[in-house]
PDB file of N, CA, C and O in Angstrom:
ATOM      1  N   MET A   1      -4.402  17.099   1.971  1.00  0.00           N
ATOM      2  CA  MET A   1      -3.950  16.226   0.904  1.00  0.00           C
ATOM      3  C   MET A   1      -4.407  14.794   1.128  1.00  0.00           C
ATOM      4  O   MET A   1      -4.738  14.092   0.172  1.00  0.00           O
ATOM      5  N   GLU A   2      -4.429  14.357   2.378  1.00  0.00           N
ATOM      6  CA  GLU A   2      -4.801  12.970   2.655  1.00  0.00           C
ATOM      7  C   GLU A   2      -6.237  12.678   2.232  1.00  0.00           C
ATOM      8  O   GLU A   2      -6.597  11.515   2.046  1.00  0.00           O
ATOM      9  N   ASP A   3      -7.062  13.711   2.076  1.00  0.00           N
ATOM     10  CA  ASP A   3      -8.430  13.515   1.609  1.00  0.00           C
ATOM     11  C   ASP A   3      -8.469  12.968   0.191  1.00  0.00           C
ATOM     12  O   ASP A   3      -9.447  12.330  -0.199  1.00  0.00           O
ATOM     13  N   ASN A   4      -7.425  13.208  -0.579  1.00  0.00           N
ATOM     14  CA  ASN A   4      -7.360  12.740  -1.959  1.00  0.00           C
ATOM     15  C   ASN A   4      -6.736  11.356  -2.084  1.00  0.00           C
ATOM     16  O   ASN A   4      -6.605  10.836  -3.192  1.00  0.00           O
ATOM     17  N   LEU A   5      -6.352  10.757  -0.968  1.00  0.00           N
ATOM     18  CA  LEU A   5      -5.718   9.446  -0.992  1.00  0.00           C
ATOM     19  C   LEU A   5      -6.728   8.344  -0.702  1.00  0.00           C
ATOM     20  O   LEU A   5      -7.656   8.515   0.089  1.00  0.00           O
ATOM     21  N   ARG A   6      -6.522   7.212  -1.361  1.00  0.00           N
ATOM     22  CA  ARG A   6      -7.365   6.032  -1.115  1.00  0.00           C
ATOM     23  C   ARG A   6      -6.461   4.855  -0.802  1.00  0.00           C
ATOM     24  O   ARG A   6      -5.395   4.704  -1.399  1.00  0.00           O
ATOM     25  N   THR A   7      -6.884   4.035   0.120  1.00  0.00           N
ATOM     26  CA  THR A   7      -6.129   2.844   0.475  1.00  0.00           C
ATOM     27  C   THR A   7      -6.323   1.799  -0.608  1.00  0.00           C
ATOM     28  O   THR A   7      -7.442   1.359  -0.871  1.00  0.00           O
ATOM     29  N   VAL A   8      -5.221   1.407  -1.233  1.00  0.00           N
ATOM     30  CA  VAL A   8      -5.274   0.446  -2.323  1.00  0.00           C
ATOM     31  C   VAL A   8      -4.965  -0.972  -1.820  1.00  0.00           C
ATOM     32  O   VAL A   8      -5.363  -1.955  -2.445  1.00  0.00           O
ATOM     33  N   ALA A   9      -4.258  -1.070  -0.693  1.00  0.00           N
ATOM     34  CA  ALA A   9      -3.939  -2.385  -0.131  1.00  0.00           C
ATOM     35  C   ALA A   9      -3.546  -2.224   1.329  1.00  0.00           C
ATOM     36  O   ALA A   9      -3.083  -1.167   1.757  1.00  0.00           O
ATOM     37  N   LYS A  10      -3.744  -3.308   2.089  1.00  0.00           N
ATOM     38  CA  LYS A  10      -3.341  -3.351   3.491  1.00  0.00           C
ATOM     39  C   LYS A  10      -2.426  -4.545   3.689  1.00  0.00           C
ATOM     40  O   LYS A  10      -2.601  -5.594   3.070  1.00  0.00           O
ATOM     41  N   PHE A  11      -1.446  -4.365   4.567  1.00  0.00           N
ATOM     42  CA  PHE A  11      -0.440  -5.396   4.802  1.00  0.00           C
ATOM     43  C   PHE A  11      -0.170  -5.547   6.292  1.00  0.00           C
ATOM     44  O   PHE A  11      -0.411  -4.631   7.078  1.00  0.00           O
ATOM     45  N   ASP A  12       0.334  -6.714   6.666  1.00  0.00           N
ATOM     46  CA  ASP A  12       0.798  -6.916   8.028  1.00  0.00           C
ATOM     47  C   ASP A  12       2.318  -6.991   8.067  1.00  0.00           C
ATOM     48  O   ASP A  12       2.906  -7.232   9.121  1.00  0.00           O
ATOM     49  N   ASP A  13       2.953  -6.783   6.912  1.00  0.00           N
ATOM     50  CA  ASP A  13       4.401  -6.885   6.788  1.00  0.00           C
ATOM     51  C   ASP A  13       4.917  -5.675   5.999  1.00  0.00           C
ATOM     52  O   ASP A  13       4.490  -5.438   4.869  1.00  0.00           O
ATOM     53  N   ALA A  14       5.827  -4.919   6.597  1.00  0.00           N
ATOM     54  CA  ALA A  14       6.349  -3.709   5.959  1.00  0.00           C
ATOM     55  C   ALA A  14       7.080  -4.025   4.657  1.00  0.00           C
ATOM     56  O   ALA A  14       7.040  -3.226   3.722  1.00  0.00           O
ATOM     57  N   MET A  15       7.740  -5.168   4.582  1.00  0.00           N
ATOM     58  CA  MET A  15       8.467  -5.537   3.366  1.00  0.00           C
ATOM     59  C   MET A  15       7.504  -5.749   2.200  1.00  0.00           C
ATOM     60  O   MET A  15       7.772  -5.296   1.087  1.00  0.00           O
ATOM     61  N   ARG A  16       6.403  -6.424   2.439  1.00  0.00           N
ATOM     62  CA  ARG A  16       5.415  -6.639   1.372  1.00  0.00           C
ATOM     63  C   ARG A  16       4.808  -5.316   0.909  1.00  0.00           C
ATOM     64  O   ARG A  16       4.545  -5.133  -0.279  1.00  0.00           O
ATOM     65  N   ALA A  17       4.589  -4.408   1.836  1.00  0.00           N
ATOM     66  CA  ALA A  17       4.066  -3.091   1.478  1.00  0.00           C
ATOM     67  C   ALA A  17       5.067  -2.344   0.603  1.00  0.00           C
ATOM     68  O   ALA A  17       4.683  -1.686  -0.365  1.00  0.00           O
ATOM     69  N   SER A  18       6.335  -2.444   0.940  1.00  0.00           N
ATOM     70  CA  SER A  18       7.385  -1.782   0.165  1.00  0.00           C
ATOM     71  C   SER A  18       7.503  -2.368  -1.240  1.00  0.00           C
ATOM     72  O   SER A  18       7.708  -1.630  -2.204  1.00  0.00           O
ATOM     73  N   ILE A  19       7.376  -3.674  -1.359  1.00  0.00           N
ATOM     74  CA  ILE A  19       7.423  -4.329  -2.668  1.00  0.00           C
ATOM     75  C   ILE A  19       6.251  -3.859  -3.529  1.00  0.00           C
ATOM     76  O   ILE A  19       6.426  -3.559  -4.710  1.00  0.00           O
ATOM     77  N   ALA A  20       5.068  -3.794  -2.942  1.00  0.00           N
ATOM     78  CA  ALA A  20       3.895  -3.334  -3.684  1.00  0.00           C
ATOM     79  C   ALA A  20       4.079  -1.876  -4.100  1.00  0.00           C
ATOM     80  O   ALA A  20       3.707  -1.497  -5.211  1.00  0.00           O
ATOM     81  N   GLN A  21       4.644  -1.067  -3.226  1.00  0.00           N
ATOM     82  CA  GLN A  21       4.890   0.330  -3.550  1.00  0.00           C
ATOM     83  C   GLN A  21       5.846   0.445  -4.742  1.00  0.00           C
ATOM     84  O   GLN A  21       5.652   1.291  -5.614  1.00  0.00           O
ATOM     85  N   THR A  22       6.866  -0.395  -4.778  1.00  0.00           N
ATOM     86  CA  THR A  22       7.820  -0.394  -5.888  1.00  0.00           C
ATOM     87  C   THR A  22       7.142  -0.794  -7.193  1.00  0.00           C
ATOM     88  O   THR A  22       7.427  -0.214  -8.240  1.00  0.00           O
ATOM     89  N   LYS A  23       6.255  -1.772  -7.141  1.00  0.00           N
ATOM     90  CA  LYS A  23       5.522  -2.190  -8.345  1.00  0.00           C
ATOM     91  C   LYS A  23       4.693  -1.039  -8.896  1.00  0.00           C
ATOM     92  O   LYS A  23       4.634  -0.834 -10.109  1.00  0.00           O
ATOM     93  N   LEU A  24       4.055  -0.293  -8.008  1.00  0.00           N
ATOM     94  CA  LEU A  24       3.267   0.849  -8.457  1.00  0.00           C
ATOM     95  C   LEU A  24       4.174   1.938  -9.034  1.00  0.00           C
ATOM     96  O   LEU A  24       3.866   2.531 -10.067  1.00  0.00           O
ATOM     97  N   LYS A  25       5.288   2.189  -8.359  1.00  0.00           N
ATOM     98  CA  LYS A  25       6.210   3.227  -8.838  1.00  0.00           C
ATOM     99  C   LYS A  25       6.753   2.868 -10.216  1.00  0.00           C
ATOM    100  O   LYS A  25       6.891   3.743 -11.070  1.00  0.00           O
ATOM    101  N   ASP A  26       7.062   1.592 -10.443  1.00  0.00           N
ATOM    102  CA  ASP A  26       7.548   1.136 -11.744  1.00  0.00           C
ATOM    103  C   ASP A  26       6.519   1.370 -12.846  1.00  0.00           C
ATOM    104  O   ASP A  26       6.872   1.461 -14.022  1.00  0.00           O
ATOM    105  N   SER A  27       5.263   1.465 -12.468  1.00  0.00           N
ATOM    106  CA  SER A  27       4.182   1.731 -13.425  1.00  0.00           C
ATOM    107  C   SER A  27       3.807   3.209 -13.462  1.00  0.00           C
ATOM    108  O   SER A  27       2.837   3.589 -14.118  1.00  0.00           O
ATOM    109  N   GLY A  28       4.571   4.040 -12.763  1.00  0.00           N
ATOM    110  CA  GLY A  28       4.337   5.472 -12.798  1.00  0.00           C
ATOM    111  C   GLY A  28       3.322   5.987 -11.802  1.00  0.00           C
ATOM    112  O   GLY A  28       2.846   7.115 -11.931  1.00  0.00           O
ATOM    113  N   ILE A  29       2.984   5.182 -10.812  1.00  0.00           N
ATOM    114  CA  ILE A  29       2.000   5.598  -9.806  1.00  0.00           C
ATOM    115  C   ILE A  29       2.713   5.861  -8.486  1.00  0.00           C
ATOM    116  O   ILE A  29       3.368   4.981  -7.928  1.00  0.00           O
ATOM    117  N   GLU A  30       2.572   7.083  -8.003  1.00  0.00           N
ATOM    118  CA  GLU A  30       3.149   7.440  -6.709  1.00  0.00           C
ATOM    119  C   GLU A  30       2.220   6.930  -5.598  1.00  0.00           C
ATOM    120  O   GLU A  30       0.997   6.932  -5.739  1.00  0.00           O
ATOM    121  N   SER A  31       2.826   6.500  -4.506  1.00  0.00           N
ATOM    122  CA  SER A  31       2.040   5.997  -3.385  1.00  0.00           C
ATOM    123  C   SER A  31       2.752   6.330  -2.082  1.00  0.00           C
ATOM    124  O   SER A  31       3.901   6.772  -2.077  1.00  0.00           O
ATOM    125  N   ALA A  32       2.056   6.111  -0.993  1.00  0.00           N
ATOM    126  CA  ALA A  32       2.618   6.356   0.334  1.00  0.00           C
ATOM    127  C   ALA A  32       2.203   5.221   1.261  1.00  0.00           C
ATOM    128  O   ALA A  32       1.105   4.672   1.156  1.00  0.00           O
ATOM    129  N   ILE A  33       3.102   4.890   2.159  1.00  0.00           N
ATOM    130  CA  ILE A  33       2.840   3.839   3.143  1.00  0.00           C
ATOM    131  C   ILE A  33       2.542   4.506   4.485  1.00  0.00           C
ATOM    132  O   ILE A  33       3.289   5.370   4.946  1.00  0.00           O
ATOM    133  N   PHE A  34       1.438   4.088   5.101  1.00  0.00           N
ATOM    134  CA  PHE A  34       1.027   4.614   6.396  1.00  0.00           C
ATOM    135  C   PHE A  34       0.958   3.482   7.407  1.00  0.00           C
ATOM    136  O   PHE A  34       0.546   2.371   7.074  1.00  0.00           O
ATOM    137  N   GLY A  35       1.361   3.761   8.647  1.00  0.00           N
ATOM    138  CA  GLY A  35       1.252   2.775   9.718  1.00  0.00           C
ATOM    139  C   GLY A  35       2.377   1.778   9.737  1.00  0.00           C
ATOM    140  O   GLY A  35       2.249   0.707  10.329  1.00  0.00           O
ATOM    141  N   GLU A  36       3.493   2.116   9.091  1.00  0.00           N
ATOM    142  CA  GLU A  36       4.607   1.168   8.987  1.00  0.00           C
ATOM    143  C   GLU A  36       5.210   0.843  10.343  1.00  0.00           C
ATOM    144  O   GLU A  36       5.619  -0.291  10.593  1.00  0.00           O
ATOM    145  N   SER A  37       5.263   1.825  11.204  1.00  0.00           N
ATOM    146  CA  SER A  37       5.761   1.563  12.551  1.00  0.00           C
ATOM    147  C   SER A  37       5.021   2.461  13.535  1.00  0.00           C
ATOM    148  O   SER A  37       4.520   3.531  13.188  1.00  0.00           O
ATOM    149  N   SER A  38       4.975   2.001  14.727  1.00  0.00           N
ATOM    150  CA  SER A  38       4.260   2.740  15.754  1.00  0.00           C
ATOM    151  C   SER A  38       5.093   2.775  17.023  1.00  0.00           C
ATOM    152  O   SER A  38       5.882   1.868  17.286  1.00  0.00           O
ATOM    153  N   ALA A  39       4.915   3.803  17.786  1.00  0.00           N
ATOM    154  CA  ALA A  39       5.585   3.891  19.078  1.00  0.00           C
ATOM    155  C   ALA A  39       4.980   2.895  20.065  1.00  0.00           C
ATOM    156  O   ALA A  39       5.540   2.648  21.133  1.00  0.00           O
ATOM    157  N   TYR A  40       3.841   2.333  19.700  1.00  0.00           N
ATOM    158  CA  TYR A  40       3.159   1.372  20.562  1.00  0.00           C
ATOM    159  C   TYR A  40       3.315  -0.023  19.977  1.00  0.00           C
ATOM    160  O   TYR A  40       2.647  -0.349  18.996  1.00  0.00           O
ATOM    161  N   PRO A  41       4.182  -0.857  20.553  1.00  0.00           N
ATOM    162  CA  PRO A  41       4.454  -2.188  19.993  1.00  0.00           C
ATOM    163  C   PRO A  41       3.209  -3.037  19.762  1.00  0.00           C
ATOM    164  O   PRO A  41       3.172  -3.819  18.812  1.00  0.00           O
ATOM    165  N   ALA A  42       2.207  -2.904  20.593  1.00  0.00           N
ATOM    166  CA  ALA A  42       0.994  -3.708  20.420  1.00  0.00           C
ATOM    167  C   ALA A  42       0.311  -3.384  19.095  1.00  0.00           C
ATOM    168  O   ALA A  42      -0.294  -4.267  18.487  1.00  0.00           O
ATOM    169  N   LEU A  43       0.395  -2.147  18.640  1.00  0.00           N
ATOM    170  CA  LEU A  43      -0.222  -1.776  17.371  1.00  0.00           C
ATOM    171  C   LEU A  43       0.525  -2.373  16.183  1.00  0.00           C
ATOM    172  O   LEU A  43      -0.085  -2.644  15.149  1.00  0.00           O
ATOM    173  N   ASN A  44       1.822  -2.581  16.312  1.00  0.00           N
ATOM    174  CA  ASN A  44       2.597  -3.174  15.225  1.00  0.00           C
ATOM    175  C   ASN A  44       2.212  -4.625  14.990  1.00  0.00           C
ATOM    176  O   ASN A  44       2.432  -5.153  13.900  1.00  0.00           O
ATOM    177  N   ALA A  45       1.642  -5.273  15.989  1.00  0.00           N
ATOM    178  CA  ALA A  45       1.279  -6.680  15.863  1.00  0.00           C
ATOM    179  C   ALA A  45      -0.093  -6.877  15.239  1.00  0.00           C
ATOM    180  O   ALA A  45      -0.467  -8.006  14.923  1.00  0.00           O
ATOM    181  N   VAL A  46      -0.841  -5.811  15.056  1.00  0.00           N
ATOM    182  CA  VAL A  46      -2.182  -5.911  14.489  1.00  0.00           C
ATOM    183  C   VAL A  46      -2.088  -6.262  13.007  1.00  0.00           C
ATOM    184  O   VAL A  46      -1.322  -5.648  12.264  1.00  0.00           O
ATOM    185  N   GLU A  47      -2.863  -7.242  12.586  1.00  0.00           N
ATOM    186  CA  GLU A  47      -2.850  -7.634  11.183  1.00  0.00           C
ATOM    187  C   GLU A  47      -3.347  -6.508  10.296  1.00  0.00           C
ATOM    188  O   GLU A  47      -4.255  -5.765  10.666  1.00  0.00           O
ATOM    189  N   ASP A  48      -2.749  -6.391   9.134  1.00  0.00           N
ATOM    190  CA  ASP A  48      -3.142  -5.409   8.132  1.00  0.00           C
ATOM    191  C   ASP A  48      -3.156  -3.990   8.676  1.00  0.00           C
ATOM    192  O   ASP A  48      -4.035  -3.197   8.340  1.00  0.00           O
ATOM    193  N   ASN A  49      -2.182  -3.675   9.514  1.00  0.00           N
ATOM    194  CA  ASN A  49      -2.068  -2.352  10.104  1.00  0.00           C
ATOM    195  C   ASN A  49      -1.396  -1.369   9.151  1.00  0.00           C
ATOM    196  O   ASN A  49      -1.510  -0.158   9.343  1.00  0.00           O
ATOM    197  N   ILE A  50      -0.701  -1.861   8.131  1.00  0.00           N
ATOM    198  CA  ILE A  50       0.046  -1.021   7.203  1.00  0.00           C
ATOM    199  C   ILE A  50      -0.786  -0.803   5.945  1.00  0.00           C
ATOM    200  O   ILE A  50      -1.244  -1.758   5.318  1.00  0.00           O
ATOM    201  N   GLU A  51      -0.976   0.461   5.585  1.00  0.00           N
ATOM    202  CA  GLU A  51      -1.809   0.796   4.427  1.00  0.00           C
ATOM    203  C   GLU A  51      -0.971   1.428   3.331  1.00  0.00           C
ATOM    204  O   GLU A  51      -0.140   2.298   3.592  1.00  0.00           O
ATOM    205  N   LEU A  52      -1.198   0.986   2.108  1.00  0.00           N
ATOM    206  CA  LEU A  52      -0.590   1.583   0.927  1.00  0.00           C
ATOM    207  C   LEU A  52      -1.657   2.441   0.271  1.00  0.00           C
ATOM    208  O   LEU A  52      -2.716   1.946  -0.114  1.00  0.00           O
ATOM    209  N   LYS A  53      -1.369   3.736   0.146  1.00  0.00           N
ATOM    210  CA  LYS A  53      -2.366   4.667  -0.381  1.00  0.00           C
ATOM    211  C   LYS A  53      -1.869   5.317  -1.663  1.00  0.00           C
ATOM    212  O   LYS A  53      -0.674   5.554  -1.843  1.00  0.00           O
ATOM    213  N   VAL A  54      -2.818   5.597  -2.547  1.00  0.00           N
ATOM    214  CA  VAL A  54      -2.526   6.274  -3.813  1.00  0.00           C
ATOM    215  C   VAL A  54      -3.504   7.422  -3.979  1.00  0.00           C
ATOM    216  O   VAL A  54      -4.511   7.501  -3.276  1.00  0.00           O
ATOM    217  N   ASN A  55      -3.200   8.316  -4.919  1.00  0.00           N
ATOM    218  CA  ASN A  55      -4.145   9.376  -5.258  1.00  0.00           C
ATOM    219  C   ASN A  55      -5.415   8.738  -5.783  1.00  0.00           C
ATOM    220  O   ASN A  55      -5.371   7.712  -6.461  1.00  0.00           O
ATOM    221  N   ALA A  56      -6.538   9.342  -5.470  1.00  0.00           N
ATOM    222  CA  ALA A  56      -7.833   8.792  -5.878  1.00  0.00           C
ATOM    223  C   ALA A  56      -7.905   8.569  -7.387  1.00  0.00           C
ATOM    224  O   ALA A  56      -8.520   7.605  -7.843  1.00  0.00           O
ATOM    225  N   ALA A  57      -7.285   9.445  -8.154  1.00  0.00           N
ATOM    226  CA  ALA A  57      -7.320   9.317  -9.619  1.00  0.00           C
ATOM    227  C   ALA A  57      -6.572   8.085 -10.119  1.00  0.00           C
ATOM    228  O   ALA A  57      -6.859   7.589 -11.208  1.00  0.00           O
ATOM    229  N   ASP A  58      -5.614   7.586  -9.333  1.00  0.00           N
ATOM    230  CA  ASP A  58      -4.810   6.420  -9.730  1.00  0.00           C
ATOM    231  C   ASP A  58      -5.333   5.108  -9.146  1.00  0.00           C
ATOM    232  O   ASP A  58      -4.789   4.042  -9.431  1.00  0.00           O
ATOM    233  N   TYR A  59      -6.373   5.183  -8.339  1.00  0.00           N
ATOM    234  CA  TYR A  59      -6.831   4.022  -7.576  1.00  0.00           C
ATOM    235  C   TYR A  59      -7.159   2.808  -8.455  1.00  0.00           C
ATOM    236  O   TYR A  59      -6.651   1.716  -8.197  1.00  0.00           O
ATOM    237  N   ASP A  60      -7.981   2.973  -9.469  1.00  0.00           N
ATOM    238  CA  ASP A  60      -8.413   1.828 -10.280  1.00  0.00           C
ATOM    239  C   ASP A  60      -7.233   1.143 -10.962  1.00  0.00           C
ATOM    240  O   ASP A  60      -7.151  -0.085 -10.974  1.00  0.00           O
ATOM    241  N   LEU A  61      -6.323   1.927 -11.526  1.00  0.00           N
ATOM    242  CA  LEU A  61      -5.159   1.350 -12.183  1.00  0.00           C
ATOM    243  C   LEU A  61      -4.251   0.661 -11.164  1.00  0.00           C
ATOM    244  O   LEU A  61      -3.707  -0.407 -11.444  1.00  0.00           O
ATOM    245  N   ALA A  62      -4.087   1.256  -9.998  1.00  0.00           N
ATOM    246  CA  ALA A  62      -3.254   0.661  -8.952  1.00  0.00           C
ATOM    247  C   ALA A  62      -3.810  -0.692  -8.512  1.00  0.00           C
ATOM    248  O   ALA A  62      -3.050  -1.637  -8.300  1.00  0.00           O
ATOM    249  N   VAL A  63      -5.122  -0.786  -8.375  1.00  0.00           N
ATOM    250  CA  VAL A  63      -5.747  -2.061  -7.998  1.00  0.00           C
ATOM    251  C   VAL A  63      -5.464  -3.114  -9.070  1.00  0.00           C
ATOM    252  O   VAL A  63      -5.136  -4.255  -8.743  1.00  0.00           O
ATOM    253  N   LYS A  64      -5.585  -2.750 -10.320  1.00  0.00           N
ATOM    254  CA  LYS A  64      -5.325  -3.694 -11.416  1.00  0.00           C
ATOM    255  C   LYS A  64      -3.878  -4.163 -11.406  1.00  0.00           C
ATOM    256  O   LYS A  64      -3.608  -5.350 -11.591  1.00  0.00           O
ATOM    257  N   ILE A  65      -2.960  -3.253 -11.193  1.00  0.00           N
ATOM    258  CA  ILE A  65      -1.531  -3.611 -11.163  1.00  0.00           C
ATOM    259  C   ILE A  65      -1.245  -4.564 -10.025  1.00  0.00           C
ATOM    260  O   ILE A  65      -0.581  -5.581 -10.223  1.00  0.00           O
ATOM    261  N   LEU A  66      -1.734  -4.257  -8.841  1.00  0.00           N
ATOM    262  CA  LEU A  66      -1.468  -5.119  -7.680  1.00  0.00           C
ATOM    263  C   LEU A  66      -2.180  -6.465  -7.817  1.00  0.00           C
ATOM    264  O   LEU A  66      -1.628  -7.493  -7.425  1.00  0.00           O
ATOM    265  N   ASP A  67      -3.389  -6.474  -8.363  1.00  0.00           N
ATOM    266  CA  ASP A  67      -4.100  -7.737  -8.578  1.00  0.00           C
ATOM    267  C   ASP A  67      -3.345  -8.609  -9.565  1.00  0.00           C
ATOM    268  O   ASP A  67      -3.207  -9.814  -9.351  1.00  0.00           O
ATOM    269  N   ALA A  68      -2.851  -8.007 -10.652  1.00  0.00           N
ATOM    270  CA  ALA A  68      -2.114  -8.759 -11.677  1.00  0.00           C
ATOM    271  C   ALA A  68      -0.823  -9.326 -11.105  1.00  0.00           C
ATOM    272  O   ALA A  68      -0.454 -10.459 -11.414  1.00  0.00           O
ATOM    273  N   SER A  69      -0.139  -8.554 -10.279  1.00  0.00           N
ATOM    274  CA  SER A  69       1.126  -9.033  -9.726  1.00  0.00           C
ATOM    275  C   SER A  69       0.903 -10.133  -8.680  1.00  0.00           C
ATOM    276  O   SER A  69       1.715 -11.051  -8.562  1.00  0.00           O
ATOM    277  N   SER A  70      -0.192 -10.041  -7.926  1.00  0.00           N
ATOM    278  CA  SER A  70      -0.450 -11.075  -6.914  1.00  0.00           C
ATOM    279  C   SER A  70      -0.925 -12.373  -7.570  1.00  0.00           C
ATOM    280  O   SER A  70      -0.658 -13.456  -7.048  1.00  0.00           O
ATOM    281  N   SER A  71      -1.618 -12.284  -8.693  1.00  0.00           N
ATOM    282  CA  SER A  71      -2.063 -13.509  -9.363  1.00  0.00           C
ATOM    283  C   SER A  71      -0.916 -14.178 -10.115  1.00  0.00           C
ATOM    284  O   SER A  71      -0.988 -15.366 -10.432  1.00  0.00           O
ATOM    285  N   ALA A  72       0.146 -13.416 -10.400  1.00  0.00           N
ATOM    286  CA  ALA A  72       1.299 -13.973 -11.099  1.00  0.00           C
ATOM    287  C   ALA A  72       2.251 -14.682 -10.132  1.00  0.00           C
ATOM    288  O   ALA A  72       3.119 -15.442 -10.561  1.00  0.00           O
ATOM    289  N   GLU A  73       2.091 -14.436  -8.841  1.00  0.00           N
ATOM    290  CA  GLU A  73       2.996 -15.042  -7.852  1.00  0.00           C
ATOM    291  C   GLU A  73       2.681 -16.471  -7.581  1.00  0.00           C
ATOM    292  O   GLU A  73       3.355 -17.110  -6.773  1.00  0.00           O
TER     293      GLU A  73
END
């Protein structure tokens, strides 16, 4: 299944990833967060270690939604 997923955004903060996931869900796009926590503390400190992924078919729309929301902030 992961072969059908594309990374739509990367974050260094789990809260920001969750907010972006909610924005996509509100628009009807399901997504998944990967790398939110690690058993290795050094990996949690790496910038943009958290990935928000969507189905490949939803990728273009998801990018537009996240771009629009970030430009409105």
